[in-house]
Structure formats: C-alpha cells, structure tokens
All heavy atoms as an XYZ file, in Angstrom:
926
protein
N      -2.988     -9.853      3.196
C      -3.923     -8.965      2.541
C      -3.270     -8.445      1.271
O      -2.462     -7.537      1.294
C      -4.335     -7.908      3.551
C      -4.032     -6.507      3.303
S      -4.385     -5.401      4.666
C      -4.376     -6.395      6.127
N      -3.575     -9.111      0.205
C      -2.975     -8.770     -1.088
C      -3.498     -7.428     -1.586
O      -4.651     -7.080     -1.365
C      -3.278     -9.861     -2.101
N      -2.616     -6.705     -2.248
C      -2.982     -5.415     -2.824
C      -2.581     -5.393     -4.288
O      -1.530     -5.919     -4.657
C      -2.272     -4.278     -2.094
S      -2.892     -3.971     -0.455
N      -3.409     -4.766     -5.082
C      -3.113     -4.608     -6.489
C      -2.152     -3.445     -6.714
O      -1.791     -2.713     -5.792
N      -1.763     -3.279     -7.985
C      -0.789     -2.259     -8.351
C      -1.251     -0.853     -7.960
O      -0.509     -0.101     -7.327
C      -0.500     -2.327     -9.858
C       0.488     -1.307    -10.319
C       1.839     -1.476    -10.079
C       0.070     -0.161    -10.974
C       2.761     -0.526    -10.490
C       0.984      0.795    -11.390
C       2.336      0.609    -11.145
N      -2.486     -0.487     -8.311
C      -2.981      0.857     -7.998
C      -3.150      1.045     -6.490
O      -2.862      2.114     -5.954
C      -4.285      1.146     -8.733
C      -4.860      2.550     -8.581
C      -3.822      3.625     -8.909
C      -6.101      2.716     -9.456
N      -3.566      0.007     -5.799
C      -3.661      0.090     -4.341
C      -2.286      0.399     -3.739
O      -2.175      1.246     -2.849
C      -4.222     -1.214     -3.765
C      -5.689     -1.425     -4.059
C      -6.203     -2.777     -3.606
O      -5.443     -3.762     -3.660
O      -7.374     -2.841     -3.196
N      -1.249     -0.261     -4.240
C       0.092     -0.011     -3.721
C       0.581      1.387     -4.095
O       1.240      2.040     -3.283
C       1.084     -1.074     -4.223
C       0.928     -2.418     -3.536
S       0.928     -2.374     -1.714
C       2.488     -1.598     -1.348
N       0.233      1.868     -5.284
C       0.597      3.239     -5.657
C      -0.035      4.236     -4.685
O       0.608      5.191     -4.258
C       0.124      3.559     -7.080
C       1.059      3.139     -8.159
C       0.658      3.723     -9.499
O      -0.540      3.744     -9.823
O       1.565      4.155    -10.217
N      -1.284      4.002     -4.350
C      -1.995      4.891     -3.428
C      -1.372      4.811     -2.038
O      -1.140      5.839     -1.390
C      -3.499      4.571     -3.411
C      -4.127      5.013     -4.740
C      -4.200      5.225     -2.223
C      -5.548      4.551     -4.962
N      -1.067      3.618     -1.568
C      -0.443      3.477     -0.251
C       0.927      4.149     -0.222
O       1.256      4.849      0.746
C      -0.333      2.001      0.134
C      -1.649      1.326      0.469
C      -1.457     -0.175      0.646
C      -2.279      1.942      1.704
N       1.724      3.973     -1.268
C       3.025      4.651     -1.319
C       2.849      6.160     -1.316
O       3.651      6.886     -0.716
C       3.827      4.185     -2.535
C       4.494      2.854     -2.280
O       5.069      2.620     -1.236
N       4.393      1.953     -3.253
N       1.794      6.644     -1.955
C       1.493      8.077     -1.936
C       1.165      8.524     -0.519
O       1.654      9.562     -0.057
C       0.322      8.396     -2.891
O       0.707      8.013     -4.218
C      -0.034      9.871     -2.868
N       0.361      7.752      0.208
C       0.046      8.081      1.602
C       1.316      8.143      2.442
O       1.515      9.090      3.204
C      -0.911      7.043      2.208
C      -2.348      7.436      2.113
C      -3.086      7.099      0.989
C      -2.964      8.143      3.118
C      -4.409      7.454      0.877
C      -4.290      8.517      3.025
C      -5.020      8.169      1.899
N       2.166      7.137      2.315
C       3.396      7.108      3.122
C       4.293      8.285      2.779
O       4.929      8.858      3.661
C       4.114      5.780      2.955
C       3.351      4.627      3.553
C       2.688      4.620      4.750
C       3.145      3.341      2.993
N       2.094      3.402      4.966
C       2.361      2.589      3.899
C       3.556      2.733      1.807
C       1.985      1.276      3.663
C       3.178      1.416      1.572
C       2.408      0.700      2.491
N       4.307      8.669      1.528
C       5.103      9.824      1.116
C       4.512     11.126      1.668
O       5.235     11.959      2.212
C       5.162      9.883     -0.411
O       5.826     11.034     -0.836
N       3.202     11.280      1.534
C       2.546     12.515      1.992
C       2.604     12.680      3.508
O       2.592     13.796      4.017
C       1.091     12.558      1.526
C       0.857     12.739      0.020
C      -0.623     12.564     -0.319
C       1.356     14.098     -0.434
N       2.639     11.574      4.233
C       2.629     11.649      5.701
C       4.023     11.449      6.304
O       4.145     11.345      7.525
C       1.657     10.612      6.305
O       2.054      9.304      5.894
C       0.232     10.891      5.888
N       5.063     11.413      5.462
C       6.408     11.144      5.983
C       6.876     12.200      6.979
O       7.591     11.889      7.926
C       7.415     11.007      4.843
O       7.535     12.229      4.143
N       6.459     13.440      6.802
C       6.872     14.498      7.721
C       5.839     14.774      8.810
O       6.170     15.346      9.843
C       7.170     15.774      6.942
C       8.391     15.632      6.056
C       8.700     16.895      5.286
O       8.214     17.977      5.665
O       9.437     16.796      4.295
N       4.589     14.394      8.555
C       3.520     14.622      9.527
C       2.495     13.506      9.405
O       1.615     13.553      8.556
C       2.859     15.987      9.284
C       1.700     16.252     10.218
O       1.445     15.487     11.148
N       0.974     17.328      9.977
N       2.628     12.490     10.269
C       1.745     11.326     10.159
C       0.292     11.628     10.503
O      -0.592     10.828     10.209
C       2.271     10.162     10.994
C       2.282     10.414     12.485
C       2.926      9.275     13.255
O       3.898      8.694     12.771
O       2.424      8.986     14.358
N       0.027     12.778     11.094
C      -1.345     13.157     11.433
C      -2.004     14.008     10.347
O      -3.114     14.499     10.537
C      -1.375     13.926     12.762
C      -0.953     13.042     13.926
O      -1.235     11.834     13.891
O      -0.332     13.568     14.862
N      -1.330     14.183      9.239
C      -1.854     15.008      8.152
C      -3.160     14.416      7.614
O      -3.280     13.212      7.415
C      -0.823     15.085      7.029
C      -1.304     15.879      5.847
C      -0.278     15.981      4.757
N      -0.882     16.602      3.592
C      -0.306     16.697      2.436
N       0.911     16.220      2.266
N      -0.923     17.256      1.425
N      -4.144     15.274      7.386
C      -5.400     14.866      6.757
C      -5.165     14.733      5.255
O      -4.705     15.669      4.609
C      -6.494     15.917      6.991
C      -6.887     16.037      8.453
O      -6.792     15.035      9.173
O      -7.299     17.133      8.870
N      -5.490     13.554      4.698
C      -5.287     13.298      3.273
C      -6.647     13.127      2.606
O      -7.440     12.275      3.002
C      -4.451     12.019      3.042
C      -3.144     12.051      3.821
C      -4.235     11.778      1.546
C      -2.117     13.003      3.315
N      -6.887     13.941      1.589
C      -8.137     13.825      0.832
C      -7.893     13.043     -0.455
O      -6.741     12.820     -0.850
C      -8.670     15.221      0.476
O      -7.821     15.840     -0.466
N      -8.971     12.663     -1.109
C      -8.850     11.991     -2.400
C      -8.106     12.902     -3.372
O      -7.219     12.447     -4.104
C     -10.237     11.613     -2.943
C     -10.894     10.593     -2.020
C     -10.146     11.065     -4.364
C     -12.373     10.373     -2.261
N      -8.438     14.182     -3.358
C      -7.788     15.124     -4.271
C      -6.291     15.211     -4.021
O      -5.506     15.332     -4.960
C      -8.430     16.510     -4.170
C      -8.004     17.450     -5.282
C      -8.405     16.929     -6.665
O      -9.569     16.638     -6.905
N      -7.442     16.832     -7.563
N      -5.873     15.117     -2.754
C      -4.443     15.113     -2.440
C      -3.735     13.950     -3.137
O      -2.637     14.099     -3.680
C      -4.202     14.999     -0.929
C      -4.634     16.223     -0.154
O      -4.589     17.336     -0.713
O      -5.022     16.045      1.020
N      -4.370     12.784     -3.111
C      -3.789     11.596     -3.736
C      -3.765     11.754     -5.256
O      -2.758     11.468     -5.905
C      -4.545     10.315     -3.317
C      -4.025      9.095     -4.059
C      -4.437     10.106     -1.806
N      -4.876     12.237     -5.825
C      -4.944     12.464     -7.274
C      -3.840     13.432     -7.699
O      -3.119     13.186     -8.677
C      -6.334     12.990     -7.694
C      -6.353     13.451     -9.140
C      -7.407     11.926     -7.454
N      -3.684     14.526     -6.963
C      -2.661     15.526     -7.284
C      -1.250     14.952     -7.176
O      -0.398     15.209     -8.030
C      -2.794     16.752     -6.382
C      -4.062     17.545     -6.639
O      -4.718     17.336     -7.691
O      -4.416     18.361     -5.764
N      -0.991     14.171     -6.127
C       0.339     13.587     -5.933
C       0.659     12.600     -7.056
O       1.780     12.595     -7.579
C       0.424     12.893     -4.572
N      -0.301     11.783     -7.428
C      -0.076     10.845     -8.528
C       0.157     11.592     -9.835
O       1.014     11.206    -10.633
C      -1.248      9.869     -8.661
C      -1.369      8.815     -7.561
C      -2.670      8.039     -7.704
C      -0.179      7.877     -7.560
N      -0.599     12.662    -10.054
C      -0.443     13.456    -11.278
C       0.929     14.098    -11.344
O       1.526     14.200    -12.421
C      -1.517     14.536    -11.358
O      -2.785     13.950    -11.503
N       1.456     14.535    -10.198
C       2.778     15.169    -10.187
C       3.875     14.164    -10.534
O       4.966     14.550    -10.935
C       3.054     15.826     -8.839
O       3.306     14.844     -7.853
N       3.576     12.870    -10.360
C       4.530     11.818    -10.719
C       4.319     11.340    -12.147
O       4.884     10.330    -12.547
C       4.401     10.625     -9.760
C       4.800     10.978     -8.352
O       5.617     11.851     -8.142
N       4.215     10.305     -7.379
N       3.459     12.028    -12.891
C       3.215     11.672    -14.281
C       2.149     10.617    -14.492
O       1.981     10.106    -15.587
N       1.420     10.264    -13.435
C       0.369      9.253    -13.544
C      -0.983      9.954    -13.464
O      -1.333     10.496    -12.424
C       0.481      8.207    -12.397
C      -0.610      7.174    -12.507
C       1.850      7.554    -12.406
N      -1.700      9.965    -14.574
C      -3.015     10.596    -14.604
C      -4.076      9.555    -14.254
O      -4.207      8.544    -14.944
C      -3.301     11.188    -15.990
C      -2.380     12.328    -16.367
C      -2.552     13.561    -15.493
O      -3.686     13.850    -15.062
O      -1.540     14.233    -15.244
N      -4.806      9.786    -13.199
C      -5.884      8.889    -12.764
C      -7.133      9.716    -12.508
O      -7.055     10.828    -11.984
C      -5.514      8.157    -11.473
C      -4.274      7.328    -11.541
C      -4.521      6.036    -12.267
N      -3.322      5.215    -12.173
C      -3.184      4.075    -12.767
N      -4.150      3.598    -13.497
N      -2.075      3.392    -12.648
N      -8.267      9.156    -12.842
C      -9.533      9.846    -12.606
C      -9.830      9.875    -11.107
O      -9.549      8.919    -10.380
C     -10.660      9.139    -13.346
N     -10.415     10.962    -10.669
C     -10.802     11.135     -9.264
C     -11.666      9.953     -8.813
O     -11.458      9.398     -7.741
C     -11.563     12.460     -9.119
C     -12.010     12.775     -7.714
C     -11.225     13.574     -6.892
C     -13.209     12.284     -7.205
C     -11.628     13.878     -5.596
C     -13.623     12.579     -5.916
C     -12.831     13.376     -5.112
O     -13.224     13.664     -3.839
N     -12.622      9.572     -9.652
C     -13.555      8.493     -9.273
C     -12.834      7.150     -9.140
O     -13.185      6.339     -8.285
C     -14.705      8.370    -10.292
O     -14.146      8.239    -11.611
C     -15.615      9.580    -10.239
N     -11.822      6.935     -9.963
C     -11.038      5.699     -9.862
C     -10.293      5.660     -8.536
O     -10.310      4.640     -7.835
C     -10.033      5.598    -11.030
O     -10.760      5.604    -12.259
C      -9.175      4.349    -10.926
N      -9.649      6.765     -8.193
C      -8.904      6.832     -6.928
C      -9.852      6.661     -5.748
O      -9.552      5.931     -4.797
C      -8.114      8.153     -6.827
C      -7.104      8.263     -7.968
C      -7.425      8.285     -5.475
C      -6.105      7.125     -8.059
N     -11.027      7.302     -5.799
C     -12.011      7.166     -4.717
C     -12.442      5.712     -4.550
O     -12.510      5.195     -3.435
C     -13.230      8.040     -4.971
C     -14.263      7.937     -3.849
C     -15.525      8.693     -4.171
C     -16.549      8.643     -3.065
N     -16.683      7.388     -2.355
N     -12.715      5.037     -5.659
C     -13.135      3.633     -5.612
C     -12.067      2.757     -4.974
O     -12.355      1.924     -4.103
C     -13.454      3.118     -7.034
O     -14.537      3.885     -7.565
C     -13.825      1.649     -7.026
N     -10.825      2.954     -5.383
C      -9.728      2.138     -4.846
C      -9.499      2.468     -3.372
O      -9.280      1.567     -2.553
C      -8.447      2.318     -5.686
C      -7.270      1.578     -5.061
C      -8.682      1.837     -7.110
N      -9.584      3.737     -3.007
C      -9.414      4.105     -1.595
C     -10.534      3.513     -0.745
O     -10.292      3.052      0.372
C      -9.325      5.627     -1.448
C      -7.981      6.158     -1.947
S      -7.837      7.957     -2.023
C      -7.988      8.418     -0.305
N     -11.747      3.488     -1.264
C     -12.856      2.865     -0.530
C     -12.624      1.358     -0.376
O     -12.967      0.770      0.658
C     -14.187      3.153     -1.214
C     -14.632      4.598     -1.023
O     -14.130      5.272     -0.101
O     -15.495      5.061     -1.807
N     -12.011      0.730     -1.385
C     -11.650     -0.685     -1.274
C     -10.617     -0.890     -0.169
O     -10.682     -1.866      0.586
C     -11.069     -1.189     -2.604
C     -11.935     -2.229     -3.261
C     -11.255     -2.876     -4.438
N     -11.367     -2.012     -5.596
C     -10.467     -1.893     -6.544
N      -9.365     -2.581     -6.507
N     -10.662     -1.091     -7.565
N      -9.667      0.040     -0.073
C      -8.655     -0.045      0.986
C      -9.271      0.180      2.363
O      -8.810     -0.395      3.347
C      -7.515      0.946      0.716
C      -6.621      0.592     -0.476
C      -5.720      1.773     -0.844
C      -5.791     -0.647     -0.177
N     -10.322      0.990      2.438
C     -11.066      1.153      3.700
C     -11.736     -0.169      4.059
O     -11.682     -0.620      5.214
C     -12.105      2.296      3.602
C     -13.045      2.282      4.803
C     -11.406      3.644      3.486
N     -12.349     -0.820      3.072
C     -13.024     -2.099      3.316
C     -12.029     -3.168      3.795
O     -12.391     -4.045      4.585
C     -13.736     -2.572      2.055
N     -10.782     -3.070      3.344
C      -9.731     -4.002      3.772
C      -9.092     -3.580      5.097
O      -8.166     -4.226      5.577
C      -8.621     -4.084      2.712
C      -9.038     -4.747      1.420
C      -7.855     -4.783      0.451
C      -8.188     -5.487     -0.828
N      -7.021     -5.589     -1.731
N      -9.561     -2.464      5.665
C      -9.029     -1.905      6.917
C      -7.579     -1.444      6.796
O      -6.853     -1.377      7.793
C      -9.175     -2.888      8.072
O     -10.531     -3.178      8.293
N      -7.154     -1.099      5.589
C      -5.803     -0.563      5.383
C      -5.843      0.960      5.487
O      -4.892      1.584      5.928
C      -5.233     -1.021      4.030
C      -5.125     -2.548      4.009
C      -3.878     -0.387      3.763
C      -4.759     -3.130      2.664
N      -6.960      1.546      5.081
C      -7.200      2.977      5.263
C      -8.397      3.152      6.177
O      -9.261      2.276      6.259
C      -7.521      3.674      3.929
C      -6.445      3.780      2.864
C      -6.993      4.528      1.651
C      -5.208      4.474      3.397
N      -8.446      4.276      6.865
C      -9.640      4.683      7.610
C     -10.131      5.988      6.998
O      -9.346      6.797      6.527
C      -9.375      4.868      9.124
C      -9.096      3.541      9.785
C      -8.253      5.842      9.380
N     -11.433      6.146      6.987
C     -12.044      7.364      6.455
C     -12.751      8.073      7.592
O     -13.402      7.449      8.420
C     -13.051      7.009      5.361
C     -13.641      8.239      4.697
C     -14.544      7.853      3.572
N     -15.800      7.384      4.145
C     -16.853      7.046      3.432
N     -16.809      7.072      2.133
N     -17.949      6.652      4.021
N     -12.601      9.397      7.634
C     -13.251     10.183      8.673
C     -13.655     11.528      8.091
O     -13.138     11.956      7.058
C     -12.331     10.358      9.894
C     -10.964     10.901      9.559
C     -10.692     12.263      9.666
C      -9.945     10.060      9.130
C      -9.435     12.766      9.355
C      -8.686     10.560      8.816
C      -8.447     11.908      8.928
O      -7.209     12.400      8.615
N     -14.576     12.161      8.762
C     -15.119     13.420      8.271
C     -14.680     14.555      9.184
O     -14.764     14.465     10.402
C     -16.650     13.336      8.228
C     -17.305     14.451      7.475
C     -18.806     14.166      7.326
C     -19.458     15.219      6.466
N     -20.883     14.960      6.286
N     -14.195     15.618      8.569
C     -13.858     16.840      9.286
C     -14.618     17.959      8.591
O     -14.362     18.246      7.420
C     -12.339     17.110      9.261
O     -11.662     15.998      9.848
C     -11.986     18.370     10.015
N     -15.558     18.543      9.308
C     -16.423     19.537      8.683
C     -17.298     18.848      7.648
O     -17.969     17.873      7.950
N     -17.241     19.332      6.430
C     -18.042     18.734      5.361
C     -17.223     17.829      4.440
O     -17.726     17.316      3.467
C     -18.688     19.837      4.523
C     -19.708     20.644      5.280
C     -20.346     21.669      4.377
C     -21.403     22.449      5.164
N     -22.114     23.394      4.298
N     -15.951     17.646      4.767
C     -15.051     16.941      3.871
C     -14.567     15.624      4.483
O     -14.322     15.543      5.682
C     -13.852     17.840      3.556
C     -13.054     17.429      2.371
C     -12.068     18.529      2.006
C     -11.291     18.125      0.765
N     -10.280     19.099      0.421
N     -14.415     14.602      3.643
C     -13.879     13.323      4.085
C     -12.372     13.279      3.872
O     -11.853     13.768      2.868
C     -14.526     12.163      3.312
C     -15.907     11.842      3.777
C     -17.004     12.300      3.066
C     -16.122     11.100      4.932
C     -18.285     12.019      3.491
C     -17.396     10.809      5.361
C     -18.485     11.273      4.645
N     -11.697     12.681      4.834
C     -10.258     12.486      4.773
C      -9.946     11.021      5.069
O     -10.785     10.294      5.608
C      -9.546     13.379      5.798
C      -9.683     14.840      5.499
C     -10.646     15.601      6.129
C      -8.844     15.443      4.581
C     -10.785     16.949      5.844
C      -8.966     16.799      4.285
C      -9.941     17.548      4.925
N      -8.752     10.630      4.723
C      -8.322      9.244      4.899
C      -6.965      9.224      5.582
O      -6.199     10.175      5.493
C      -8.186      8.551      3.539
C      -9.479      8.428      2.782
C     -10.033      9.517      2.125
C     -10.143      7.208      2.702
C     -11.217      9.405      1.418
C     -11.326      7.088      1.992
C     -11.857      8.182      1.353
O     -13.027      8.075      0.658
N      -6.686      8.110      6.241
C      -5.360      7.884      6.794
C      -5.057      6.403      6.722
O      -5.955      5.568      6.771
C      -5.241      8.396      8.226
C      -3.831      8.850      8.536
O      -2.869      8.376      7.942
N      -3.708      9.757      9.484
N      -3.794      6.090      6.610
C      -3.340      4.708      6.513
C      -3.243      4.118      7.921
O      -2.907      4.822      8.868
C      -2.004      4.646      5.722
C      -0.873      5.273      6.481
C      -1.688      3.265      5.267
N      -3.567      2.830      8.057
C      -3.588      2.199      9.385
C      -2.276      1.514      9.743
O      -2.101      1.100     10.882
C      -4.716      1.152      9.473
O      -4.488      0.138      8.493
C      -6.076      1.792      9.285
N      -1.375      1.366      8.766
C      -0.090      0.734      9.060
C       1.008      1.402      8.248
O       0.746      1.937      7.172
C      -0.137     -0.771      8.794
C      -0.501     -1.171      7.390
S      -0.600     -2.966      7.148
C      -2.175     -3.329      7.884
N       2.210      1.380      8.801
C       3.319      1.973      8.059
C       3.839      0.966      7.034
O       3.391     -0.178      6.962
C       4.416      2.478      8.995
C       5.081      1.387      9.817
O       5.121      0.221      9.369
O       5.584      1.706     10.910
N       4.787      1.411      6.241
C       5.311      0.601      5.137
C       5.914     -0.712      5.647
O       5.718     -1.769      5.047
C       6.353      1.416      4.379
C       6.635      0.929      3.005
C       7.580      1.894      2.300
C       7.184      2.028      0.857
N       7.989      2.994      0.138
N       6.638     -0.645      6.750
C       7.260     -1.851      7.312
C       6.205     -2.860      7.746
O       6.312     -4.051      7.443
C       8.147     -1.477      8.498
C       8.822     -2.663      9.150
C       9.654     -2.250     10.391
N      10.218     -3.390     11.029
C       9.566     -4.176     11.887
N       8.313     -3.924     12.211
N      10.161     -5.223     12.433
N       5.182     -2.385      8.441
C       4.103     -3.283      8.878
C       3.415     -3.933      7.683
O       3.099     -5.124      7.704
C       3.079     -2.515      9.710
C       3.576     -2.057     11.060
C       2.618     -1.093     11.735
O       2.086     -0.186     11.054
O       2.400     -1.264     12.953
N       3.177     -3.150      6.648
C       2.525     -3.671      5.449
C       3.408     -4.723      4.780
O       2.926     -5.775      4.365
C       2.223     -2.518      4.485
C       1.450     -2.928      3.280
S      -0.248     -3.283      3.753
C      -0.962     -3.487      2.161
N       4.716     -4.445      4.684
C       5.636     -5.403      4.070
C       5.667     -6.712      4.859
O       5.632     -7.805      4.278
C       7.040     -4.798      3.981
N       5.710     -6.616      6.181
C       5.705     -7.825      7.009
C       4.418     -8.611      6.840
O       4.436     -9.847      6.746
C       5.923     -7.464      8.487
C       7.326     -6.995      8.852
C       7.349     -6.462     10.289
C       8.334     -8.119      8.670
N       3.297     -7.913      6.777
C       2.004     -8.566      6.580
C       1.965     -9.290      5.231
O       1.508    -10.430      5.140
C       0.883     -7.520      6.674
C      -0.488     -8.144      6.701
O      -0.784     -8.873      7.662
O      -1.265     -7.912      5.744
N       2.473     -8.629      4.199
C       2.477     -9.246      2.868
C       3.453    -10.416      2.799
O       3.189    -11.417      2.124
C       2.773     -8.196      1.805
C       1.643     -7.182      1.670
S       1.976     -5.938      0.445
C       0.996     -6.594     -0.894
N       4.596    -10.305      3.500
C       5.544    -11.424      3.543
C       4.926    -12.629      4.230
O       5.100    -13.766      3.785
C       6.832    -11.018      4.265
C       7.779    -10.238      3.395
S       9.282     -9.685      4.246
C       9.750    -11.037      5.257
N       4.183    -12.383      5.301
C       3.528    -13.489      6.001
C       2.494    -14.143      5.096
O       2.417    -15.371      5.016
C       2.872    -13.002      7.292
C       2.214    -14.143      8.055
C       1.546    -13.692      9.319
C       0.833    -14.767     10.077
N       0.537    -16.019      9.427
N       1.713    -13.340      4.404
C       0.709    -13.889      3.486
C       1.385    -14.693      2.370
O       0.937    -15.787      2.019
C      -0.126    -12.760      2.895
C      -1.248    -13.244      2.010
C      -2.157    -12.122      1.544
O      -2.271    -11.091      2.247
O      -2.747    -12.280      0.465
N       2.463    -14.154      1.826
C       3.227    -14.842      0.787
C       3.738    -16.186      1.305
O       3.603    -17.225      0.642
C       4.383    -13.946      0.343
C       5.339    -14.582     -0.621
C       4.993    -14.762     -1.948
C       6.599    -14.987     -0.204
C       5.887    -15.339     -2.850
C       7.491    -15.562     -1.088
C       7.131    -15.737     -2.413
N       4.320    -16.180      2.498
C       4.852    -17.405      3.095
C       3.734    -18.413      3.342
O       3.893    -19.605      3.053
C       5.592    -17.077      4.410
O       6.632    -16.144      4.120
C       6.197    -18.320      5.037
N       2.606    -17.952      3.851
C       1.476    -18.856      4.096
C       0.947    -19.451      2.792
O       0.654    -20.649      2.721
C       0.342    -18.117      4.813
C       0.677    -17.773      6.255
O       1.657    -18.332      6.800
O      -0.033    -16.928      6.836
N       0.838    -18.623      1.757
C       0.245    -19.077      0.495
C       1.154    -19.994     -0.320
O       0.680    -20.929     -0.958
C      -0.159    -17.880     -0.373
C      -1.367    -17.161      0.176
O      -2.175    -17.728      0.893
N      -1.482    -15.894     -0.155
N       2.453    -19.730     -0.314
C       3.354    -20.478     -1.177
C       4.209    -21.514     -0.456
O       4.735    -22.423     -1.089
C       4.266    -19.514     -1.949
C       3.545    -18.737     -3.003
C       3.059    -17.466     -2.733
C       3.327    -19.275     -4.260
C       2.389    -16.744     -3.701
C       2.650    -18.569     -5.233
C       2.173    -17.294     -4.959
N       4.373    -21.381      0.856
C       5.280    -22.260      1.590
C       4.628    -22.854      2.839
O       5.320    -23.259      3.764
C       6.560    -21.500      1.959
C       7.258    -20.934      0.754
C       7.083    -19.601      0.404
C       8.047    -21.738     -0.052
C       7.701    -19.072     -0.712
C       8.668    -21.217     -1.176
C       8.492    -19.878     -1.523
N       3.297    -22.890      2.862
C       2.554    -23.452      4.007
C       3.013    -22.879      5.336
O       3.065    -23.580      6.347
C       2.659    -24.977      4.029
C       1.993    -25.619      2.823
O       0.934    -25.114      2.396
O       2.544    -26.608      2.303
N       3.392    -21.597      5.335
C       3.801    -20.928      6.565
C       5.223    -21.224      7.000
O       5.662    -20.758      8.050
N       5.977    -21.977      6.214
C       7.348    -22.358      6.573
C       8.304    -21.234      6.162
O       8.720    -21.142      5.009
C       7.708    -23.680      5.882
C       9.054    -24.210      6.305
O       9.968    -23.445      6.607
N       9.181    -25.525      6.312
N       8.664    -20.399      7.120
C       9.517    -19.244      6.853
C      10.901    -19.661      6.364
O      11.455    -19.044      5.447
C       9.640    -18.366      8.118
O       8.324    -18.010      8.548
C      10.428    -17.101      7.852
N      11.466    -20.707      6.950
C      12.802    -21.161      6.540
C      12.796    -21.576      5.069
O      13.729    -21.257      4.321
C      13.267    -22.314      7.424
N      11.755    -22.265      4.645
C      11.643    -22.674      3.240
C      11.524    -21.453      2.327
O      12.134    -21.396      1.258
C      10.439    -23.597      3.059
C      10.348    -24.202      1.676
C       9.161    -25.153      1.533
O       8.757    -25.775      2.530
O       8.655    -25.243      0.401
N      10.778    -20.458      2.765
C      10.629    -19.229      1.981
C      11.975    -18.510      1.857
O      12.351    -18.057      0.779
C       9.588    -18.309      2.628
C       9.292    -17.047      1.823
S      10.339    -15.610      2.183
C       9.970    -15.277      3.870
N      12.731    -18.444      2.949
C      14.032    -17.772      2.933
C      14.988    -18.506      1.990
O      15.694    -17.877      1.192
C      14.618    -17.659      4.359
C      16.071    -17.214      4.328
C      13.778    -16.699      5.188
N      15.005    -19.836      2.041
C      15.860    -20.609      1.134
C      15.480    -20.335     -0.319
O      16.344    -20.174     -1.183
C      15.761    -22.105      1.448
C      16.562    -22.538      2.659
C      16.663    -24.049      2.773
N      15.366    -24.694      2.953
C      14.749    -24.861      4.125
N      15.322    -24.415      5.236
N      13.580    -25.450      4.195
N      14.185    -20.273     -0.591
C      13.709    -19.978     -1.942
C      14.208    -18.604     -2.405
O      14.740    -18.471     -3.509
C      12.172    -20.024     -1.977
C      11.585    -19.521     -3.257
C      11.522    -20.338     -4.379
C      11.094    -18.233     -3.352
C      10.974    -19.880     -5.569
C      10.541    -17.754     -4.539
C      10.492    -18.582     -5.651
N      14.054    -17.598     -1.554
C      14.478    -16.240     -1.916
C      15.988    -16.202     -2.139
O      16.467    -15.609     -3.108
C      14.039    -15.220     -0.842
C      14.678    -13.862     -1.075
C      12.519    -15.100     -0.818
N      16.754    -16.854     -1.267
C      18.209    -16.895     -1.436
C      18.588    -17.552     -2.762
O      19.409    -17.042     -3.514
C      18.867    -17.647     -0.271
C      18.871    -16.876      1.016
C      19.371    -17.700      2.197
O      19.423    -18.959      2.110
O      19.698    -17.085      3.224
N      17.974    -18.689     -3.068
C      18.267    -19.441     -4.290
C      17.915    -18.616     -5.526
O      18.693    -18.503     -6.461
C      17.499    -20.765     -4.270
C      17.832    -21.725     -5.375
C      17.158    -23.088     -5.198
N      15.710    -22.984     -5.048
C      15.026    -23.261     -3.926
N      15.642    -23.651     -2.840
N      13.705    -23.151     -3.903
N      16.739    -18.000     -5.512
C      16.288    -17.218     -6.666
C      17.119    -15.948     -6.832
O      17.378    -15.521     -7.952
C      14.804    -16.884     -6.550
C      13.902    -18.109     -6.660
C      14.098    -18.885     -7.947
O      14.130    -18.263     -9.038
O      14.221    -20.111     -7.878
N      17.537    -15.351     -5.736
C      18.373    -14.143     -5.811
C      19.712    -14.473     -6.451
O      20.200    -13.726     -7.297
C      18.566    -13.533     -4.410
O      17.285    -13.224     -3.859
C      19.413    -12.273     -4.463
N      20.296    -15.595     -6.064
C      21.573    -16.015     -6.655
C      21.389    -16.238     -8.148
O      22.200    -15.786     -8.956
C      22.115    -17.285     -5.949
C      23.264    -17.896     -6.737
C      22.539    -16.952     -4.524
N      20.305    -16.904     -8.548
C      20.039    -17.138     -9.975
C      19.900    -15.832    -10.731
O      20.396    -15.683    -11.843
C      18.781    -17.987    -10.151
C      19.045    -19.474    -10.093
C      17.835    -20.274    -10.518
O      17.177    -19.916    -11.519
O      17.560    -21.285     -9.849
N      19.223    -14.860    -10.139
C      19.055    -13.570    -10.794
C      20.385    -12.847    -10.947
O      20.633    -12.182    -11.957
C      18.073    -12.689    -10.007
C      16.599    -13.070    -10.091
C      15.794    -12.237     -9.116
C      16.069    -12.902    -11.503
N      21.247    -12.943     -9.949
C      22.547    -12.281     -9.999
C      23.475    -12.917    -11.029
O      24.294    -12.245    -11.640
C      23.206    -12.292     -8.624
C      22.536    -11.433     -7.552
C      23.191    -11.663     -6.198
C      22.562     -9.966     -7.935
N      23.331    -14.226    -11.238
C      24.167    -14.950    -12.190
C      23.779    -14.590    -13.622
O      24.626    -14.526    -14.506
C      24.067    -16.479    -11.964
C      24.737    -17.251    -13.077
C      24.663    -16.836    -10.625
N      22.511    -14.312    -13.875
C      22.027    -14.012    -15.245
C      22.577    -12.752    -15.766
O      22.868    -11.785    -15.484
C      20.506    -13.957    -15.271
C      19.897    -15.319    -15.093
C      18.391    -15.240    -15.184
C      17.792    -16.607    -14.974
N      16.370    -16.632    -15.039
C-alpha cells in the first residue's frame, strides 16, 4: 500500500502524537497544528482530504465522539514499514526477498563508496 509524501507526513504525525498514549483521540486540527509546529503550513481542507484517503486505504479509521470526528492509525510504524517492504519486494523483485536484500546491500555499498 504505497503512500505519498504528505500521507507519510501525516502518519508520522499520528505516530508522534500517540507515542505516549496510543488511545489518544486525534482530530484533523491536531494534525494541522502538529505539522505547523514543524514549520509545514498545510490547509485544513488538504489535510482532511489526505486523511480521508488514508481512511479509504484502511490505514486510518474515523470515528465520532459527540459532535466531533476523530481518527486513529490502524498500524504502528514497524507494521507499516514491513508492509511497504513487502510491496516493494513484490513490485521490483517478483517477491524474491533474497534478491531484494542483495540489491540493498549492493546499493548501500555503492552509496558508502561515493
């Protein structure tokens, strides 16, 4: 399940906001405020649209408490990384994990030599 840059920024914000309390209710405004505190100005409507896309991908869940909607992430950072690694391996190496590992090792050595 590929994610774009802004989707990943939002997910990292969720993981940061819930690091001390995974049951914390997160609103769109919470995400907008957290991104703004990091120097990234994003429109509320943009964040809402991207969060709704993440709901459609089943990465976030949306629920209502009182009159307000809140969101929560469905997987932690490790689970998301493993899911993305599997997708990467399937897409580029026909699911061959050993081939993917050799590629990463080879490319890492090349990067270190440069």
